[in-house]
Backbone as numpy.savetxt, mean C-alpha at the origin, in Angstrom:
# Nx Ny Nz CAx CAy CAz Cx Cy Cz
-15.85 14.98 -9.78 -15.15 13.75 -9.45 -15.88 12.99 -8.38
-16.30 13.78 -7.43 -16.66 13.11 -6.23 -18.16 12.99 -6.05
-18.87 13.44 -7.10 -20.30 13.18 -7.10 -20.56 12.11 -8.13
-21.69 11.48 -8.01 -21.97 10.41 -8.95 -22.07 9.09 -8.25
-22.01 8.01 -9.03 -22.26 6.69 -8.46 -20.99 6.04 -7.98
-21.12 5.19 -6.99 -20.02 4.37 -6.53 -20.47 2.92 -6.56
-19.51 2.04 -6.49 -19.81 0.61 -6.52 -20.63 0.23 -5.30
-21.72 -0.45 -5.51 -22.60 -0.85 -4.43 -22.62 -2.37 -4.33
-22.85 -2.86 -3.12 -22.96 -4.29 -2.92 -21.62 -4.92 -2.63
-21.58 -5.82 -1.63 -20.33 -6.49 -1.31 -19.44 -5.62 -0.45
-18.45 -6.22 0.19 -17.56 -5.46 1.05 -16.65 -4.55 0.25
-16.34 -3.36 0.79 -15.41 -2.47 0.14 -14.00 -3.02 0.28
-13.21 -2.94 -0.80 -11.85 -3.47 -0.73 -10.98 -2.66 0.22
-10.35 -3.31 1.16 -9.47 -2.65 2.10 -8.17 -3.44 2.16
-7.21 -3.00 1.36 -5.95 -3.71 1.31 -4.85 -2.71 0.98
-3.61 -3.15 1.17 -2.47 -2.31 0.85 -1.31 -3.20 0.39
-0.12 -2.64 0.31 1.04 -3.40 -0.16 1.32 -4.63 0.70
0.97 -4.55 1.97 1.17 -5.71 2.84 0.41 -6.91 2.31
-0.83 -6.72 1.89 -1.65 -7.84 1.42 -1.16 -8.36 0.08
-0.67 -7.46 -0.79 -0.08 -7.91 -2.05 1.17 -8.75 -1.77
2.00 -8.26 -0.85 3.22 -9.00 -0.48 2.88 -10.34 0.14
1.92 -10.35 1.06 1.57 -11.59 1.76 0.97 -12.61 0.81
0.20 -12.12 -0.17 -0.35 -13.04 -1.17 0.78 -13.71 -1.93
1.74 -12.92 -2.39 2.89 -13.49 -3.11 3.66 -14.45 -2.23
3.87 -14.07 -0.99 4.66 -14.90 -0.08 3.94 -16.19 0.29
2.61 -16.20 0.13 1.83 -17.39 0.49 1.67 -18.36 -0.67
1.99 -17.91 -1.88 1.81 -18.73 -3.07 3.12 -19.35 -3.52
3.03 -20.43 -4.31 4.21 -20.98 -4.98 3.78 -21.48 -6.35
4.67 -22.18 -7.03 4.37 -22.63 -8.39 4.03 -24.11 -8.46
3.72 -24.71 -7.29 3.42 -26.14 -7.27 2.09 -26.47 -6.60
1.79 -25.79 -5.50 0.57 -26.09 -4.74 -0.44 -24.96 -4.88
-1.46 -25.13 -5.69 -2.43 -24.06 -5.92 -3.26 -23.75 -4.68
-3.66 -22.49 -4.56 -4.51 -22.04 -3.46 -5.78 -21.43 -4.05
-6.91 -21.75 -3.48 -8.17 -21.17 -3.92 -8.36 -19.77 -3.39
-9.30 -19.03 -3.99 -9.54 -17.65 -3.59 -10.00 -17.54 -2.14
-10.89 -18.45 -1.71 -11.39 -18.38 -0.34 -10.27 -18.62 0.67
-9.41 -19.58 0.37 -8.29 -19.86 1.26 -7.34 -18.67 1.31
-7.08 -18.04 0.16 -6.20 -16.88 0.14 -6.80 -15.73 0.93
-8.12 -15.55 0.84 -8.79 -14.50 1.62 -8.58 -14.73 3.12
-8.63 -15.98 3.55 -8.40 -16.31 4.96 -6.97 -15.98 5.37
-6.02 -16.31 4.49 -4.61 -16.03 4.78 -4.37 -14.53 4.89
-5.00 -13.76 4.00 -4.78 -12.32 3.98 -5.59 -11.60 5.05
-6.65 -12.23 5.52 -7.48 -11.60 6.54 -8.33 -10.46 6.02
-8.71 -10.53 4.74 -9.57 -9.52 4.14 -10.74 -10.22 3.45
-11.71 -9.45 3.00 -12.89 -10.01 2.36 -12.58 -10.55 0.97
-13.52 -11.33 0.45 -13.33 -11.93 -0.87 -13.31 -10.88 -1.97
-14.04 -9.78 -1.78 -14.02 -8.71 -2.78 -12.65 -8.09 -2.90
-12.04 -7.78 -1.76 -10.69 -7.22 -1.76 -9.69 -8.23 -2.28
-9.90 -9.50 -1.93 -9.00 -10.55 -2.41 -9.06 -10.67 -3.93
-10.25 -10.53 -4.51 -10.37 -10.56 -5.97 -9.55 -9.44 -6.60
-9.56 -8.26 -5.95 -8.78 -7.14 -6.47 -7.29 -7.42 -6.38
-6.86 -7.98 -5.25 -5.46 -8.35 -5.10 -5.05 -9.34 -6.19
-5.88 -10.35 -6.41 -5.60 -11.36 -7.44 -5.53 -10.70 -8.82
-6.44 -9.77 -9.08 -6.47 -9.09 -10.36 -5.18 -8.30 -10.60
-4.72 -7.61 -9.56 -3.48 -6.83 -9.68 -2.30 -7.75 -9.99
-2.18 -8.84 -9.24 -1.06 -9.76 -9.44 -1.14 -10.43 -10.81
-2.36 -10.71 -11.26 -2.52 -11.33 -12.57 -2.14 -10.35 -13.68
-2.53 -9.09 -13.53 -2.19 -8.08 -14.52 -0.68 -7.89 -14.63
0.02 -8.11 -13.51 1.47 -7.99 -13.51 2.16 -9.25 -14.03
1.40 -10.28 -14.35 1.98 -11.52 -14.84 2.66 -12.34 -13.76
2.30 -12.11 -12.50 2.94 -12.79 -11.38 2.24 -14.08 -10.98
0.98 -14.23 -11.38 0.22 -15.43 -11.03 -0.54 -15.94 -12.25
-0.91 -17.19 -12.16 -1.80 -17.78 -13.17 -2.94 -18.46 -12.42
-4.12 -18.43 -12.99 -5.31 -18.97 -12.32 -5.87 -20.12 -13.14
-5.94 -21.28 -12.52 -6.50 -22.45 -13.17 -7.68 -22.99 -12.39
-8.21 -24.14 -12.83 -9.36 -24.74 -12.17 -9.05 -25.14 -10.73
-7.79 -25.49 -10.47 -7.43 -25.95 -9.12 -7.03 -24.81 -8.19
-6.84 -23.61 -8.74 -6.49 -22.49 -7.88 -5.45 -21.57 -8.49
-4.76 -20.85 -7.61 -3.81 -19.81 -8.03 -2.38 -20.32 -7.83
-1.55 -20.09 -8.85 -0.14 -20.47 -8.79 0.72 -19.28 -9.21
1.95 -19.23 -8.68 2.90 -18.22 -9.12 3.48 -18.62 -10.48
3.67 -17.64 -11.34 4.38 -17.85 -12.59 5.88 -17.80 -12.29
6.70 -18.07 -13.30 8.14 -17.94 -13.11 8.52 -16.51 -12.73
7.85 -15.55 -13.36 8.08 -14.15 -13.01 7.68 -13.88 -11.57
6.57 -14.50 -11.15 6.11 -14.34 -9.78 7.08 -14.93 -8.78
7.67 -16.09 -9.11 8.65 -16.71 -8.22 9.88 -15.82 -8.06
10.34 -15.22 -9.15 11.49 -14.32 -9.07 11.17 -13.09 -8.25
9.95 -12.55 -8.45 9.53 -11.37 -7.69 9.44 -11.70 -6.21
8.92 -12.88 -5.90 8.80 -13.31 -4.51 10.17 -13.40 -3.85
11.15 -13.94 -4.57 12.50 -14.06 -4.01 13.09 -12.69 -3.71
12.85 -11.72 -4.58 13.42 -10.39 -4.41 12.81 -9.64 -3.22
11.57 -9.96 -2.89 10.88 -9.22 -1.82 10.64 -10.06 -0.56
11.21 -11.27 -0.52 10.95 -12.16 0.61 11.53 -11.60 1.91
10.77 -11.73 2.98 11.23 -11.41 4.33 10.84 -12.55 5.25
11.80 -13.05 6.04 11.48 -14.07 7.04 10.70 -13.43 8.17
9.71 -14.16 8.69 8.85 -13.64 9.76 8.88 -14.59 10.96
8.97 -14.00 12.15 8.86 -14.76 13.39 7.89 -14.05 14.31
6.89 -14.76 14.77 5.92 -14.19 15.70 6.33 -14.49 17.14
5.88 -13.64 18.05 6.19 -13.81 19.47 7.68 -13.99 19.68
8.44 -13.02 19.21 9.89 -13.10 19.32 10.37 -12.90 20.75
9.46 -12.40 21.60 9.82 -12.21 23.01 10.67 -10.99 23.24
10.27 -9.87 22.60 11.06 -8.64 22.71 10.33 -7.60 23.54
9.66 -8.02 24.59 8.85 -7.10 25.38 9.67 -5.99 26.03
10.96 -6.22 26.23 11.80 -5.17 26.81 12.03 -4.02 25.82
11.89 -4.31 24.52 12.12 -3.29 23.50 10.83 -2.72 22.94
9.73 -3.44 23.06 8.48 -3.04 22.41 7.44 -2.65 23.45
6.34 -2.02 22.95 5.34 -1.49 23.87 3.96 -2.10 23.67
3.79 -2.96 22.67 2.50 -3.57 22.40 2.37 -4.93 23.04
1.16 -5.47 23.00 0.92 -6.79 23.58 1.57 -7.90 22.75
1.63 -7.70 21.44 2.20 -8.70 20.54 3.38 -8.11 19.79
4.35 -8.96 19.46 5.46 -8.49 18.64 5.79 -9.52 17.57
6.11 -9.01 16.39 6.45 -9.84 15.24 7.71 -9.26 14.60
8.70 -10.13 14.36 9.95 -9.68 13.76 10.06 -10.12 12.32
10.59 -9.26 11.46 10.88 -9.62 10.08 12.36 -9.36 9.80
12.93 -10.21 8.98 14.32 -10.01 8.54 14.30 -9.46 7.13
14.89 -8.28 6.96 14.99 -7.64 5.65 16.44 -7.82 5.18
16.67 -8.68 4.20 18.05 -9.02 3.82 18.82 -7.84 3.22
20.06 -7.67 3.70 21.06 -6.78 3.08 20.59 -5.34 2.89
19.84 -4.80 3.83 19.34 -3.44 3.69 19.84 -2.50 4.79
20.87 -2.90 5.52 21.36 -2.09 6.64 21.81 -0.70 6.19
22.36 -0.60 4.97 22.86 0.69 4.51 21.76 1.69 4.20
20.50 1.24 4.16 19.39 2.15 3.90 18.72 2.65 5.19
19.12 2.09 6.32 18.53 2.50 7.60 19.19 3.79 8.07
18.39 4.74 8.51 18.91 6.00 9.03 18.95 5.96 10.56
17.82 6.23 11.19 17.78 6.27 12.65 16.82 5.25 13.25
16.00 4.61 12.42 15.03 3.66 12.93 13.66 4.26 13.16
13.62 5.58 13.31 12.32 6.23 13.54 11.46 6.20 12.28
12.11 6.13 11.13 11.36 6.06 9.87 10.53 4.79 9.79
11.13 3.65 10.17 10.42 2.39 10.17 9.30 2.39 11.22
9.59 3.00 12.36 8.56 3.12 13.41 7.35 3.88 12.89
7.60 5.02 12.22 6.49 5.84 11.72 5.68 5.10 10.66
6.36 4.36 9.79 5.65 3.57 8.77 4.77 2.53 9.43
5.29 1.87 10.45 4.52 0.83 11.16 3.29 1.43 11.82
3.44 2.59 12.43 2.32 3.24 13.11 1.24 3.62 12.10
1.65 4.15 10.95 0.68 4.51 9.91 -0.08 3.29 9.41
0.53 2.10 9.55 -0.10 0.87 9.09 -1.04 0.27 10.12
-1.11 0.87 11.31 -2.00 0.37 12.35 -1.31 -0.32 13.50
0.04 -0.43 13.45 0.77 -1.02 14.57 0.96 0.02 15.67
1.38 -0.44 16.84 1.67 0.48 17.93 3.03 1.13 17.74
3.94 0.41 17.10 5.27 0.94 16.85 6.16 -0.13 16.24
7.44 0.18 16.14 8.40 -0.78 15.59 9.80 -0.42 16.07
10.61 -1.43 16.28 12.01 -1.26 16.67 12.89 -1.82 15.55
13.87 -1.03 15.12 14.76 -1.44 14.04 16.14 -1.79 14.60
16.67 -2.92 14.16 18.00 -3.37 14.54 18.78 -3.74 13.28
20.09 -3.57 13.32 20.92 -3.99 12.20 21.91 -5.05 12.69
22.26 -5.97 11.80 23.17 -7.05 12.14 24.51 -6.82 11.45
25.54 -6.64 12.23 26.86 -6.35 11.68 27.94 -6.94 12.58
28.93 -7.58 11.97 30.02 -8.15 12.76 29.56 -9.22 13.73
28.48 -9.92 13.38 27.99 -10.98 14.24 27.17 -10.50 15.42
26.80 -9.19 15.42 26.03 -8.64 16.54 24.84 -7.83 16.04
23.78 -7.85 16.83 22.62 -7.00 16.58 22.82 -5.68 17.31
22.65 -4.59 16.59 22.87 -3.27 17.20 21.74 -2.31 16.81
21.61 -1.26 17.59 20.66 -0.20 17.27 21.27 0.69 16.19
20.46 1.21 15.28 21.00 2.06 14.20 21.69 3.31 14.75
22.79 3.68 14.11 23.48 4.91 14.48 24.29 4.83 15.75
24.53 3.61 16.25 25.31 3.48 17.48 26.01 2.13 17.49
26.93 2.00 18.41 27.63 0.72 18.60 27.04 -0.05 19.77
25.87 0.41 20.23 25.26 -0.20 21.41 24.59 -1.52 21.01
25.03 -2.64 21.55 24.46 -3.95 21.16 23.14 -4.23 21.88
22.40 -5.12 21.29 21.15 -5.58 21.90 21.49 -6.54 23.04
20.60 -6.58 24.03 20.77 -7.52 25.14 21.06 -8.92 24.61
22.07 -9.58 25.18 22.54 -10.86 24.66 21.45 -11.93 24.66
20.60 -11.95 25.67 19.54 -12.95 25.73 18.59 -12.78 24.54
18.19 -11.54 24.27 17.30 -11.28 23.15 18.02 -11.55 21.84
19.28 -11.15 21.76 20.05 -11.38 20.54 20.14 -12.88 20.22
20.42 -13.68 21.23 20.51 -15.13 21.02 19.16 -15.71 20.60
18.09 -15.16 21.16 16.75 -15.63 20.82 16.42 -15.32 19.36
16.76 -14.11 18.92 16.50 -13.72 17.54 17.38 -14.52 16.58
18.65 -14.69 16.94 19.57 -15.43 16.07 19.17 -16.91 15.95
18.53 -17.43 16.98 18.09 -18.83 16.94 16.88 -19.02 16.03
16.13 -17.93 15.81 14.90 -18.04 15.03 14.99 -17.47 13.62
16.02 -16.65 13.38 16.15 -16.02 12.07 17.57 -16.24 11.52
17.70 -16.54 10.22 19.01 -16.80 9.62 19.76 -15.50 9.31
20.32 -14.88 10.33 20.93 -13.57 10.17 22.24 -13.62 9.40
22.44 -12.60 8.54 23.69 -12.40 7.82 24.07 -10.93 7.93
25.36 -10.65 7.77 25.81 -9.26 7.87 25.01 -8.33 6.97
24.69 -7.15 7.49 23.93 -6.10 6.81 22.45 -6.40 6.71
21.98 -7.46 7.39 20.53 -7.68 7.49 19.92 -6.67 8.45
18.63 -6.43 8.27 17.88 -5.55 9.17 16.76 -6.36 9.82
16.61 -6.19 11.11 15.49 -6.79 11.83 14.54 -5.68 12.25
13.29 -5.81 11.86 12.26 -4.85 12.28 11.26 -5.61 13.14
11.10 -5.17 14.37 10.17 -5.81 15.29 8.94 -4.92 15.42
7.86 -5.36 14.77 6.62 -4.62 14.88 5.87 -5.01 16.13
5.16 -4.07 16.70 4.42 -4.33 17.93 3.02 -3.76 17.83
2.06 -4.44 18.44 0.68 -3.98 18.36 -0.23 -4.78 19.25
-1.52 -4.46 19.23 -2.48 -5.17 20.08 -2.77 -6.59 19.61
-2.49 -6.87 18.32 -2.74 -8.20 17.76 -1.53 -8.61 16.93
-1.43 -9.91 16.67 -0.36 -10.40 15.80 -0.45 -9.77 14.41
-1.68 -9.65 13.91 -1.87 -9.10 12.57 -1.38 -7.67 12.49
-1.72 -6.84 13.49 -1.29 -5.44 13.48 0.23 -5.34 13.57
0.82 -6.17 14.43 2.27 -6.15 14.58 2.96 -6.60 13.31
2.43 -7.67 12.69 3.02 -8.18 11.45 2.89 -7.18 10.31
1.72 -6.58 10.18 1.53 -5.61 9.11 2.47 -4.43 9.27
2.64 -3.96 10.50 3.54 -2.84 10.74 4.97 -3.18 10.37
5.43 -4.37 10.77 6.80 -4.79 10.49 7.01 -4.98 8.99
6.07 -5.64 8.32 6.20 -5.90 6.89 6.15 -4.61 6.10
5.20 -3.72 6.42 5.12 -2.45 5.69 6.40 -1.65 5.86
6.98 -1.67 7.06 8.24 -0.96 7.29 9.36 -1.59 6.47
9.37 -2.92 6.40 10.36 -3.62 5.60 10.23 -3.32 4.12
9.00 -3.29 3.63 8.76 -2.96 2.22 9.21 -1.54 1.91
8.94 -0.64 2.82 9.37 0.75 2.64 10.88 0.83 2.56
11.55 0.04 3.38 13.01 0.01 3.39 13.56 -0.50 2.06
12.83 -1.44 1.44 13.26 -2.00 0.16 12.82 -1.16 -1.04
12.10 -0.09 -0.77 11.64 0.77 -1.86 10.26 0.45 -2.37
9.52 -0.37 -1.63 8.16 -0.71 -2.02 8.09 -1.86 -3.00
6.89 -2.25 -3.35 6.68 -3.31 -4.35 6.78 -2.66 -5.73
7.90 -2.83 -6.35 8.13 -2.20 -7.66 7.76 -3.19 -8.76
6.56 -3.01 -9.31 6.13 -3.85 -10.42 6.75 -3.31 -11.71
7.45 -4.16 -12.43 8.08 -3.74 -13.68 7.10 -3.86 -14.85
6.88 -2.76 -15.53 5.96 -2.76 -16.66 6.54 -1.92 -17.78
6.15 -2.23 -19.00 6.56 -1.42 -20.13 5.85 -0.07 -20.06
6.50 0.99 -20.56 5.96 2.34 -20.45 4.57 2.45 -21.06
4.37 1.82 -22.22 3.08 1.95 -22.90 1.95 1.24 -22.15
2.32 0.37 -21.19 1.30 -0.35 -20.42 0.91 0.36 -19.13
1.63 1.42 -18.80 1.41 2.05 -17.49 0.05 2.73 -17.41
-0.31 3.49 -18.44 -1.55 4.25 -18.38 -2.14 4.38 -19.77
-3.44 4.19 -19.87 -4.13 4.34 -21.14 -5.58 4.72 -20.86
-6.33 4.96 -21.90 -7.74 5.32 -21.74 -8.56 4.15 -21.22
-7.98 2.92 -21.26 -8.66 1.73 -20.77 -8.14 1.28 -19.42
-7.25 2.05 -18.79 -6.67 1.65 -17.52 -7.74 1.40 -16.47
-7.56 0.33 -15.71 -8.49 0.01 -14.62 -8.08 0.75 -13.36
-8.94 0.68 -12.34 -8.59 1.28 -11.06 -7.31 0.68 -10.51
-7.13 -0.62 -10.72 -5.91 -1.28 -10.23 -4.65 -0.68 -10.85
-4.73 -0.29 -12.12 -3.58 0.27 -12.81 -3.33 1.72 -12.41
-4.32 2.35 -11.78 -4.16 3.74 -11.33 -3.72 3.83 -9.87
-3.58 2.68 -9.20 -3.30 2.68 -7.77 -2.02 3.43 -7.42
-0.93 3.14 -8.11 0.35 3.76 -7.76 0.29 5.28 -7.87
-0.29 5.77 -8.99 -0.42 7.21 -9.18 -1.32 7.83 -8.13
-2.44 7.17 -7.85 -3.39 7.70 -6.87 -2.78 7.76 -5.47
-2.06 6.71 -5.08 -1.43 6.72 -3.76 -0.31 7.76 -3.68
0.39 7.99 -4.79 1.44 9.01 -4.80 0.83 10.39 -4.53
-0.29 10.69 -5.19 -0.98 11.96 -4.96 -1.53 12.02 -3.54
-2.09 10.90 -3.07 -2.65 10.81 -1.73 -1.59 11.18 -0.68
-0.38 10.66 -0.84 0.71 10.98 0.09 1.16 12.43 -0.08
1.22 12.89 -1.33 1.70 14.23 -1.62 0.83 15.30 -0.98
-0.49 15.07 -0.90 -1.40 16.08 -0.35 -1.75 15.80 1.11
-0.91 15.03 1.77 -1.09 14.83 3.20 -2.24 13.95 3.61
-2.62 13.00 2.75 -3.66 12.05 3.12 -5.07 12.45 2.78
-5.25 13.55 2.03 -6.60 13.92 1.60 -7.13 12.85 0.64
-8.45 12.62 0.63 -9.01 11.62 -0.28 -8.67 11.92 -1.74
-8.41 10.87 -2.50 -8.06 11.00 -3.91 -8.92 10.04 -4.73
-9.39 10.51 -5.88 -10.16 9.67 -6.79 -9.57 9.80 -8.20
-9.64 8.73 -8.96 -9.12 8.76 -10.32 -9.85 7.73 -11.17
-9.96 8.01 -12.46 -10.52 7.05 -13.40 -9.99 7.34 -14.79
-9.93 6.29 -15.62 -9.55 6.47 -17.02 -10.79 6.83 -17.82
-10.58 7.21 -19.09 -11.71 7.61 -19.93 -12.73 6.49 -20.10
-12.26 5.28 -20.30 -13.16 4.20 -20.71 -13.34 3.10 -19.66
-12.97 3.39 -18.43 -13.10 2.36 -17.41 -13.43 3.00 -16.06
-13.93 2.18 -15.15 -14.18 2.66 -13.79 -12.86 2.89 -13.07
-12.91 3.68 -12.02 -11.68 4.10 -11.37 -11.53 3.66 -9.93
-10.91 4.52 -9.12 -10.50 4.14 -7.78 -10.74 5.31 -6.83
-11.05 4.98 -5.57 -11.24 6.00 -4.54 -10.42 5.60 -3.33
-9.59 6.51 -2.82 -8.68 6.23 -1.72 -8.94 7.18 -0.57
-9.02 6.64 0.63 -9.13 7.44 1.86 -8.29 6.79 2.94
-7.62 7.61 3.74 -6.88 7.12 4.91 -5.91 5.99 4.57
-5.24 6.12 3.43 -4.24 5.15 3.05 -4.77 3.82 2.55
-6.08 3.75 2.26 -6.67 2.49 1.82 -7.57 2.70 0.60
-7.63 1.68 -0.25 -8.58 1.68 -1.35 -9.94 1.32 -0.78
-10.91 2.20 -0.94 -12.24 1.90 -0.42 -13.25 1.65 -1.54
-12.86 1.92 -2.78 -13.72 1.60 -3.92 -12.83 1.47 -5.15
-12.84 0.31 -5.77 -12.02 0.11 -6.96 -12.87 0.00 -8.23
-14.09 0.51 -8.16 -14.97 0.57 -9.34 -15.77 1.87 -9.26
-15.06 2.98 -9.19 -15.66 4.27 -8.88 -15.72 5.20 -10.10
-16.78 5.98 -10.16 -16.83 7.10 -11.09 -17.60 8.22 -10.43
-17.55 9.38 -11.03 -18.24 10.53 -10.46 -18.46 11.60 -11.51
-19.40 12.49 -11.25 -19.81 13.50 -12.22 -18.65 14.41 -12.61
-17.88 14.87 -11.64 -16.81 15.81 -11.95 -15.66 15.12 -12.67
-15.37 13.89 -12.32 -14.37 13.12 -13.05 -14.74 13.05 -14.53
-16.01 12.72 -14.79 -16.47 12.60 -16.17 -16.44 13.97 -16.87
-16.82 15.03 -16.16 -16.80 16.38 -16.73 -15.39 16.76 -17.19
-14.41 16.46 -16.34 -13.03 16.82 -16.64 -12.52 16.04 -17.85
-12.84 14.75 -17.91 -12.41 13.94 -19.05 -13.01 14.46 -20.34
-14.26 14.87 -20.31 -14.92 15.36 -21.52 -14.46 16.77 -21.89
-14.23 17.62 -20.86 -13.86 19.01 -21.12 -12.36 19.18 -21.36
-11.57 18.27 -20.80 -10.13 18.36 -20.98 -9.50 19.52 -20.24
-10.10 19.94 -19.14 -9.58 21.07 -18.37 -9.79 20.84 -16.89
-9.00 21.48 -16.05 -9.13 21.36 -14.60 -10.42 22.03 -14.13
-11.11 21.38 -13.22 -12.36 21.92 -12.66 -12.25 21.96 -11.14
-12.65 23.11 -10.58 -12.70 23.28 -9.14 -14.14 23.63 -8.77
-14.76 22.86 -7.91 -16.15 23.13 -7.56 -16.53 22.37 -6.30
-17.70 22.67 -5.79 -18.25 21.93 -4.66 -19.12 20.80 -5.20
-18.84 19.59 -4.75 -19.63 18.44 -5.21 -21.08 18.60 -4.77
-22.01 18.27 -5.65 -23.44 18.45 -5.34 -24.12 17.14 -4.97
-23.42 16.02 -5.13 -23.99 14.73 -4.74 -22.86 13.74 -4.54
-23.23 12.51 -4.18 -22.21 11.48 -4.00 -21.58 11.51 -2.61
-20.54 10.73 -2.39 -19.94 10.59 -1.06 -19.29 11.88 -0.54
-18.98 12.84 -1.44 -18.33 14.08 -1.00 -19.21 15.30 -1.25
-20.50 15.09 -1.20 -21.45 16.19 -1.39 -21.17 17.33 -0.43
-21.12 18.55 -0.97 -20.92 19.74 -0.15 -19.46 20.06 0.16
-18.54 19.27 -0.42 -17.11 19.48 -0.15 -16.43 19.94 -1.44
-15.47 20.86 -1.30 -14.75 21.35 -2.47 -13.79 20.29 -3.00
-13.73 20.20 -4.33 -12.84 19.25 -4.98 -12.09 19.96 -6.09
-10.94 19.41 -6.45 -10.20 19.89 -7.61 -9.81 18.67 -8.42
-10.17 18.68 -9.70 -9.93 17.54 -10.58 -9.20 18.03 -11.82
-8.20 17.29 -12.24 -7.42 17.69 -13.40 -7.29 16.53 -14.39
-7.21 16.82 -15.67 -7.10 15.75 -16.66 -5.68 15.23 -16.79
-5.54 14.00 -17.26 -4.24 13.40 -17.58 -4.20 13.21 -19.09
-3.20 13.80 -19.72 -3.12 13.79 -21.18 -1.93 12.96 -21.65
-2.14 12.19 -22.70 -1.07 11.39 -23.30 -1.26 11.42 -24.81
-0.20 11.81 -25.51 -0.25 11.91 -26.98 -1.40 12.80 -27.44
-1.52 13.96 -26.77 -2.53 14.98 -27.14 -3.96 14.47 -26.98
-4.17 13.50 -26.10 -5.51 12.97 -25.88 -5.74 12.79 -24.39
-6.90 13.20 -23.91 -7.23 13.04 -22.50 -7.56 11.57 -22.25
-6.79 10.93 -21.41 -7.00 9.50 -21.17 -7.54 9.20 -19.77
-7.46 10.18 -18.86 -7.90 9.92 -17.48 -8.05 11.24 -16.74
-8.58 11.14 -15.53 -8.69 12.31 -14.66 -8.40 11.88 -13.23
-7.81 12.80 -12.46 -7.51 12.51 -11.05 -7.80 13.75 -10.23
-8.31 13.55 -9.04 -8.69 14.70 -8.22 -8.51 14.49 -6.74
-8.56 15.60 -6.01 -8.37 15.62 -4.56 -9.60 16.24 -3.91
-10.00 15.67 -2.77 -11.14 16.16 -2.02 -10.63 16.98 -0.84
-11.01 18.26 -0.79 -10.52 19.15 0.27 -11.39 19.02 1.51
-11.27 17.89 2.22 -12.11 17.66 3.39 -11.82 18.64 4.51
-10.67 19.31 4.48 -10.35 20.27 5.54 -11.27 21.48 5.48
-11.85 21.73 4.33 -12.77 22.87 4.21 -14.02 22.65 5.05
-14.31 21.39 5.37 -15.50 21.09 6.18 -15.37 21.66 7.58
-14.13 21.70 8.09 -13.91 22.17 9.46 -13.45 23.61 9.51
-13.40 24.28 8.35 -12.97 25.66 8.32 -11.48 25.82 8.50
-10.71 24.74 8.31 -9.26 24.81 8.45 -8.66 25.29 7.14
-7.54 26.02 7.21 -6.88 26.45 5.99 -6.61 25.26 5.10
-6.90 25.40 3.82 -6.73 24.29 2.88 -5.28 23.95 2.67
-5.03 22.65 2.57 -3.69 22.20 2.21 -3.44 22.54 0.75
-4.49 22.44 -0.05 -4.40 22.83 -1.46 -5.31 24.04 -1.64
-4.76 25.14 -2.11 -5.55 26.35 -2.30 -6.40 26.22 -3.55
-7.69 26.19 -3.35 -8.63 26.07 -4.47 -9.14 27.45 -4.83
-8.64 27.97 -5.90 -9.07 29.29 -6.34 -10.31 29.19 -7.21
-11.13 30.23 -7.18 -12.31 30.23 -8.04 -11.88 30.43 -9.47
-12.75 30.04 -10.39 -12.41 30.16 -11.80 -12.17 31.61 -12.20
-12.82 32.52 -11.49 -12.66 33.95 -11.82 -11.23 34.43 -11.56
-10.56 33.81 -10.62 -9.20 34.22 -10.25 -8.12 33.43 -10.96
-8.50 32.44 -11.78 -7.53 31.60 -12.48 -6.77 32.42 -13.54
């Protein structure tokens, strides 16, 4: 899997659900935006922006014309369902610990909030310093799990800037920059809403022609399941994806072991002999649909490099 060629040339794509959400939130169905302008809005390179555009186009959420990118009717509906109001510099320094703070309003999600630490942890994983979660109930902003209200001055400031309604959630992300604070707050809000759920027909989810973009959800699920170890995947007839540290770092990837597994139709455990994971143990397994191998996905056991007990026990073929 992890030996072989990788995409060369141009910046590596570095984006996540925040950038997909922000792209949707920045577009409409009347005023087209060009790719370069969208890249500036998202704060990522043009290569990553092309991938974001490709994903949204595959989902039928955008259309691309000579004048730029527009949301489709489906895209407008999706945008409405995932919209969050954003306010920068909310002035919550008494509650936050970073230099900058950005607040988002997550509509009608108060019943999904537990203690607030979940949103904080999501924000930190996204690169923010932290996040504070508040719920709006009975005309007051309160901390989750208590009847303790927020300071009236801050509450009035937030209410003046955000259209609060009962059962709304306010997440205040904090960080060294506005971007870090915003990303933390938005990612926490998306997590609260259950993520960006793209609706697709079952037969469209995975095939032998699936692109790296279509493998993203599965790859990230495995990435989270194995505690953040690098994950690579590809379909039989297309280039795949490589994920490290919660980010896509190559969306046109292939490797020797990935190809071996697809051709052999069996799980392979071995030490990569070349490529970005040379000298590291990997485990790659095939994905079968209708009695046919259509893809392969694998995990890189980088913990073996430091002699730490493996998160995934890789047994030799003799012991299988």
